[in-house]
DRENVEXTI-20887 format. One record per residue (C-alpha): chain; x, y, z; residue in one letter. Coordinates in Angstrom, 3 decimals, always signed. Each point is the difference from the previous one (the first is absolute). Layout:
% DRENVEXTI-20887
ch = A, xx = X, yy = Y, zz = Z, aa = a
...
***
This chain:
% DRENVEXTI-20887
ch = A, xx = -21.956, yy = -23.093, zz = -7.680, aa = m
ch = A, xx = +3.362, yy = +1.559, zz = +0.944, aa = a
ch = A, xx = -1.698, yy = +3.392, zz = +0.467, aa = f
ch = A, xx = -2.669, yy = -1.546, zz = +2.259, aa = s
ch = A, xx = +2.647, yy = -1.773, zz = +2.034, aa = r
ch = A, xx = +1.932, yy = +3.263, zz = +0.404, aa = a
ch = A, xx = -3.115, yy = +1.780, zz = +1.272, aa = l
ch = A, xx = -0.599, yy = -2.787, zz = +2.544, aa = t
ch = A, xx = +3.571, yy = +0.201, zz = +1.291, aa = l
ch = A, xx = -0.151, yy = +3.801, zz = +0.092, aa = t
ch = A, xx = -3.126, yy = -0.162, zz = +2.136, aa = a
ch = A, xx = +1.825, yy = -2.424, zz = +2.265, aa = g
ch = A, xx = +2.796, yy = +2.515, zz = +0.520, aa = l
ch = A, xx = -2.427, yy = +2.798, zz = +0.829, aa = a
ch = A, xx = -1.806, yy = -2.210, zz = +2.502, aa = g
ch = A, xx = +3.247, yy = -1.087, zz = +1.625, aa = a
ch = A, xx = +1.217, yy = +3.539, zz = +0.531, aa = v
ch = A, xx = -3.364, yy = +1.185, zz = +1.313, aa = l
ch = A, xx = +0.320, yy = -2.587, zz = +2.786, aa = l
ch = A, xx = +2.515, yy = +2.404, zz = +1.500, aa = l
ch = A, xx = -2.853, yy = +1.992, zz = +1.524, aa = a
ch = A, xx = -0.631, yy = -2.890, zz = +2.379, aa = a
ch = A, xx = +3.591, yy = -1.106, zz = +0.507, aa = c
ch = A, xx = +0.129, yy = +1.266, zz = +3.581, aa = g
ch = A, xx = -2.926, yy = -2.098, zz = +1.196, aa = s
ch = A, xx = +0.225, yy = -3.088, zz = -2.209, aa = s
ch = A, xx = +2.146, yy = -3.097, zz = +0.405, aa = s
ch = A, xx = -1.021, yy = -1.883, zz = -3.126, aa = s
ch = A, xx = +3.494, yy = -0.253, zz = -1.396, aa = d
ch = A, xx = +1.722, yy = -3.149, zz = +1.214, aa = s
ch = A, xx = +3.407, yy = +1.626, zz = +0.215, aa = e
ch = A, xx = -1.398, yy = +2.867, zz = +2.095, aa = s
ch = A, xx = -1.614, yy = -2.404, zz = +2.444, aa = s
ch = A, xx = +3.232, yy = -1.963, zz = +0.257, aa = a
ch = A, xx = +2.049, yy = +3.122, zz = +0.713, aa = a
ch = A, xx = -2.281, yy = +1.357, zz = +2.734, aa = a
ch = A, xx = +0.498, yy = -2.861, zz = +2.510, aa = p
ch = A, xx = +3.747, yy = +0.227, zz = -0.497, aa = s
ch = A, xx = +0.024, yy = +3.708, zz = +0.871, aa = a
ch = A, xx = -2.283, yy = -0.611, zz = +2.983, aa = a
ch = A, xx = +2.230, yy = -2.790, zz = +1.275, aa = a
ch = A, xx = +3.033, yy = +2.241, zz = -0.278, aa = s
ch = A, xx = -1.749, yy = +2.743, zz = +1.946, aa = a
ch = A, xx = -1.010, yy = -2.471, zz = +2.712, aa = a
ch = A, xx = +3.554, yy = -1.278, zz = +0.333, aa = a
ch = A, xx = +1.413, yy = +3.522, zz = +0.335, aa = s
ch = A, xx = -2.527, yy = +2.501, zz = +1.419, aa = p
ch = A, xx = -0.068, yy = +3.491, zz = -1.483, aa = a
ch = A, xx = +1.423, yy = +2.875, zz = +1.990, aa = a
ch = A, xx = -2.516, yy = +2.013, zz = +2.005, aa = t
ch = A, xx = -0.078, yy = +3.656, zz = +0.936, aa = g
ch = A, xx = -1.051, yy = +3.289, zz = -1.548, aa = a
ch = A, xx = +1.354, yy = +0.435, zz = -3.547, aa = p
ch = A, xx = +2.299, yy = +2.874, zz = -0.856, aa = s
ch = A, xx = -1.252, yy = +2.794, zz = -2.230, aa = e
ch = A, xx = +2.454, yy = -1.243, zz = -2.618, aa = e
ch = A, xx = -1.563, yy = -3.471, zz = +0.051, aa = l
ch = A, xx = -3.527, yy = +1.388, zz = -0.355, aa = v
ch = A, xx = +1.144, yy = +2.076, zz = -2.992, aa = t
ch = A, xx = +1.626, yy = -3.084, zz = -1.498, aa = w
ch = A, xx = -3.182, yy = -2.060, zz = +0.504, aa = a
ch = A, xx = -2.018, yy = +2.641, zz = -1.816, aa = g
ch = A, xx = +2.456, yy = -0.047, zz = -2.899, aa = a
ch = A, xx = -0.232, yy = -3.805, zz = -0.237, aa = v
ch = A, xx = -3.789, yy = +0.177, zz = -0.159, aa = c
ch = A, xx = +0.149, yy = +2.782, zz = -2.608, aa = d
ch = A, xx = +2.469, yy = -1.944, zz = -2.156, aa = d
ch = A, xx = -2.029, yy = -3.204, zz = +0.303, aa = t
ch = A, xx = -3.212, yy = +1.772, zz = -1.012, aa = a
ch = A, xx = +1.768, yy = +1.671, zz = -2.928, aa = t
ch = A, xx = +1.357, yy = -3.314, zz = -1.246, aa = l
ch = A, xx = -3.416, yy = -1.583, zz = +0.416, aa = r
ch = A, xx = -1.521, yy = +2.740, zz = -2.161, aa = d
ch = A, xx = +2.741, yy = -0.422, zz = -2.599, aa = a
ch = A, xx = -0.581, yy = -3.750, zz = -0.231, aa = v
ch = A, xx = -3.718, yy = +0.681, zz = -0.214, aa = g
ch = A, xx = +0.736, yy = +2.225, zz = -2.991, aa = g
ch = A, xx = +0.838, yy = -3.137, zz = -1.959, aa = i
ch = A, xx = -3.701, yy = -0.820, zz = -0.052, aa = a
ch = A, xx = -0.740, yy = +3.319, zz = -1.687, aa = s
ch = A, xx = +2.759, yy = -0.609, zz = -2.532, aa = a
ch = A, xx = -1.462, yy = -3.424, zz = -0.802, aa = v
ch = A, xx = -3.460, yy = +1.453, zz = -0.528, aa = v
ch = A, xx = +1.197, yy = +2.847, zz = -2.210, aa = s
ch = A, xx = +2.877, yy = -1.833, zz = -1.667, aa = g
ch = A, xx = -1.894, yy = -1.223, zz = -3.061, aa = g
ch = A, xx = +2.205, yy = -1.724, zz = -2.538, aa = t
ch = A, xx = +3.108, yy = +1.709, zz = +1.394, aa = d
ch = A, xx = -0.347, yy = -1.289, zz = +3.532, aa = i
ch = A, xx = +3.735, yy = -0.680, zz = +0.381, aa = g
ch = A, xx = +0.903, yy = +3.651, zz = -0.558, aa = a
ch = A, xx = -2.754, yy = +1.115, zz = +2.385, aa = s
ch = A, xx = +1.299, yy = -2.264, zz = +2.746, aa = l
ch = A, xx = +3.552, yy = +1.209, zz = -0.575, aa = q
ch = A, xx = -1.258, yy = +3.502, zz = +0.646, aa = g
ch = A, xx = -1.061, yy = -1.114, zz = +3.487, aa = q
ch = A, xx = +2.837, yy = -2.287, zz = +1.059, aa = i
ch = A, xx = +2.662, yy = +2.707, zz = +0.188, aa = g
ch = A, xx = -1.953, yy = +1.771, zz = +2.722, aa = t
ch = A, xx = -0.645, yy = -3.262, zz = +1.812, aa = i
ch = A, xx = +3.692, yy = -0.904, zz = +0.021, aa = q
ch = A, xx = +0.968, yy = +3.380, zz = +1.423, aa = q
ch = A, xx = -2.639, yy = -0.203, zz = +2.716, aa = e
ch = A, xx = +1.205, yy = -3.495, zz = +0.950, aa = a
ch = A, xx = +3.564, yy = +1.293, zz = +0.371, aa = v
ch = A, xx = -1.260, yy = +2.877, zz = +2.136, aa = t
ch = A, xx = -1.967, yy = -2.331, zz = +2.280, aa = l
ch = A, xx = +2.984, yy = -2.281, zz = +0.614, aa = v
ch = A, xx = +2.274, yy = +2.995, zz = +0.670, aa = s
ch = A, xx = -2.451, yy = +1.423, zz = +2.518, aa = t
ch = A, xx = -0.545, yy = -3.307, zz = +1.793, aa = v
ch = A, xx = +3.736, yy = -0.630, zz = +0.288, aa = q
ch = A, xx = +0.537, yy = +3.388, zz = +1.676, aa = s
ch = A, xx = -1.978, yy = -0.934, zz = +3.133, aa = i
ch = A, xx = +1.135, yy = +1.836, zz = +3.160, aa = p
ch = A, xx = +1.664, yy = -2.076, zz = +2.715, aa = a
ch = A, xx = -2.968, yy = +0.002, zz = +2.379, aa = d
ch = A, xx = -2.146, yy = -1.763, zz = -2.619, aa = g
ch = A, xx = +2.225, yy = -3.076, zz = -0.154, aa = s
ch = A, xx = -2.148, yy = -3.119, zz = +0.503, aa = s
ch = A, xx = -1.062, yy = -3.280, zz = -1.639, aa = p
ch = A, xx = -2.908, yy = +1.938, zz = -1.522, aa = e
ch = A, xx = +2.452, yy = +2.416, zz = -1.622, aa = a
ch = A, xx = +1.990, yy = -2.939, zz = -1.363, aa = t
ch = A, xx = -3.166, yy = -1.457, zz = -1.540, aa = a
ch = A, xx = -0.821, yy = +3.383, zz = -1.515, aa = l
ch = A, xx = +3.449, yy = +0.269, zz = -1.569, aa = k
ch = A, xx = -0.308, yy = -3.490, zz = -1.500, aa = s
ch = A, xx = -3.414, yy = +0.764, zz = -1.461, aa = s
ch = A, xx = +1.211, yy = +3.257, zz = -1.555, aa = a
ch = A, xx = +2.944, yy = -1.818, zz = -1.598, aa = d
ch = A, xx = -2.390, yy = -2.628, zz = -1.377, aa = a
ch = A, xx = -2.273, yy = +2.706, zz = -1.396, aa = a
ch = A, xx = +2.911, yy = +1.614, zz = -1.808, aa = q
ch = A, xx = +1.118, yy = -3.360, zz = -1.421, aa = a
ch = A, xx = -3.522, yy = -0.680, zz = -1.250, aa = s
ch = A, xx = -0.130, yy = +3.391, zz = -1.716, aa = v
ch = A, xx = +3.304, yy = -0.791, zz = -1.725, aa = t
ch = A, xx = -1.489, yy = -3.269, zz = -1.284, aa = a
ch = A, xx = -3.121, yy = +1.868, zz = -1.126, aa = l
ch = A, xx = +2.151, yy = +2.430, zz = -1.955, aa = n
ch = A, xx = +1.750, yy = -2.887, zz = -1.751, aa = e
ch = A, xx = -3.345, yy = -1.574, zz = -0.939, aa = a
ch = A, xx = -1.319, yy = +3.307, zz = -1.333, aa = i
ch = A, xx = +3.183, yy = +0.580, zz = -2.000, aa = t
ch = A, xx = -0.423, yy = -3.420, zz = -1.594, aa = e
ch = A, xx = -3.617, yy = +0.794, zz = -0.848, aa = l
ch = A, xx = +0.887, yy = +3.396, zz = -1.472, aa = a
ch = A, xx = +2.631, yy = -1.520, zz = -2.276, aa = s
ch = A, xx = -2.381, yy = -2.681, zz = -1.321, aa = a
ch = A, xx = -2.733, yy = +0.257, zz = -2.600, aa = d
ch = A, xx = -2.796, yy = -2.136, zz = -1.370, aa = g
ch = A, xx = -0.140, yy = -3.448, zz = +1.541, aa = l
ch = A, xx = +3.204, yy = +0.797, zz = +1.848, aa = g
ch = A, xx = -1.859, yy = +2.652, zz = +2.000, aa = a
ch = A, xx = -2.765, yy = -2.485, zz = +0.807, aa = v
ch = A, xx = +2.643, yy = -2.435, zz = +1.257, aa = t
ch = A, xx = +1.755, yy = +2.669, zz = +2.081, aa = a
ch = A, xx = -3.129, yy = +1.359, zz = +1.665, aa = l
ch = A, xx = -0.437, yy = -2.871, zz = +2.519, aa = p
ch = A, xx = +3.467, yy = +0.827, zz = +1.326, aa = g
ch = A, xx = -1.154, yy = +3.544, zz = +0.715, aa = v
ch = A, xx = -3.135, yy = -1.308, zz = +1.708, aa = v
ch = A, xx = +2.086, yy = -2.293, zz = +2.220, aa = s
ch = A, xx = +2.555, yy = +2.700, zz = +0.827, aa = a
ch = A, xx = -2.773, yy = +2.483, zz = +0.828, aa = a
ch = A, xx = -1.571, yy = -2.555, zz = +2.341, aa = n
ch = A, xx = +3.358, yy = -0.415, zz = +1.721, aa = d
ch = A, xx = +0.385, yy = +3.771, zz = +0.439, aa = s
ch = A, xx = -3.499, yy = +0.298, zz = +1.443, aa = v
ch = A, xx = +0.751, yy = -2.823, zz = +2.435, aa = s
ch = A, xx = +3.409, yy = +1.361, zz = +1.016, aa = a
ch = A, xx = -1.343, yy = +3.480, zz = +0.627, aa = l
ch = A, xx = -2.866, yy = -1.539, zz = +1.950, aa = g
ch = A, xx = +2.609, yy = -1.582, zz = +2.262, aa = d
ch = A, xx = +1.544, yy = +3.442, zz = +0.594, aa = t
ch = A, xx = -3.379, yy = +1.415, zz = +0.995, aa = v
ch = A, xx = -0.542, yy = -3.022, zz = +2.261, aa = s
ch = A, xx = +3.399, yy = +0.566, zz = +1.646, aa = a
ch = A, xx = -1.015, yy = +3.569, zz = +0.822, aa = i
ch = A, xx = -3.327, yy = -1.217, zz = +1.363, aa = q
ch = A, xx = +1.765, yy = -2.590, zz = +2.152, aa = t
ch = A, xx = +2.090, yy = +2.766, zz = +1.549, aa = a
ch = A, xx = -3.125, yy = +2.111, zz = +0.495, aa = l
ch = A, xx = -1.704, yy = -2.914, zz = +1.757, aa = a
ch = A, xx = +2.852, yy = -0.093, zz = +2.516, aa = s
ch = A, xx = -1.200, yy = +3.113, zz = +1.776, aa = g
ch = A, xx = +2.491, yy = -0.355, zz = +2.849, aa = s
ch = A, xx = +3.085, yy = -0.176, zz = -2.225, aa = s
ch = A, xx = +2.003, yy = +3.098, zz = -0.816, aa = t
ch = A, xx = -0.331, yy = -0.653, zz = -3.728, aa = l
ch = A, xx = -3.739, yy = -0.621, zz = +0.271, aa = g
ch = A, xx = -0.485, yy = +3.257, zz = +1.897, aa = q
ch = A, xx = +1.978, yy = +1.855, zz = -2.663, aa = a
ch = A, xx = -2.234, yy = -1.292, zz = -2.797, aa = f
ch = A, xx = -3.100, yy = +0.771, zz = +2.066, aa = a
ch = A, xx = +1.207, yy = +3.564, zz = +0.603, aa = a
ch = A, xx = +0.657, yy = +0.718, zz = -3.682, aa = a
ch = A, xx = -3.156, yy = +1.511, zz = -1.585, aa = p
ch = A, xx = +0.821, yy = -1.340, zz = -3.468, aa = s
ch = A, xx = -0.155, yy = -3.585, zz = +1.332, aa = c
ch = A, xx = -3.686, yy = +0.214, zz = +0.885, aa = a
ch = A, xx = -1.175, yy = -1.304, zz = -3.392, aa = a
ch = A, xx = +2.378, yy = -2.977, zz = +0.121, aa = l
ch = A, xx = -1.089, yy = -0.729, zz = +3.561, aa = q
ch = A, xx = -3.500, yy = -0.575, zz = -1.334, aa = q
ch = A, xx = +1.264, yy = -2.039, zz = -2.970, aa = g
***
């Protein structure tokens, strides 16, 4: 019975992480839908700067999209680890989380280094979402560490925590993608033009 329950929870984790493929176009998560109006209200209260973006800002926008896509792929790798983890799923997940943590740090560092002409409410929302994504990855690491150190029924008990933390990471990263898309939708803003001009942002623009 414990083995069957573990398989069910493992499948739940794989399904949760695979939702990341649609995170740019979906608003099923209640926290995501609550955050979006707040960002929109902020943008309405303080309009984004307009004008042609600097070459530095376009380069920065491309780096943000690259880092976001890389982190999305790394989080998606958890699904593969779950499928191939077998009885040693904790160790398999630990093999993935180190990369995910590093990519989260890189994303936050890139976002925080925004050039001056990209300053806007949209940029503020992007920074907040990147910070939230990094925090969720930290929580995911803690859940995976707990799972890896458990065995038997203890592993079965720890697995739901990994499922929940993975869901949170998927949701948080979805908010980062949505923040980029919000900037892209503001075609007249300097930041929106920068994202639109960066070739690597094309995939995120489509979701």
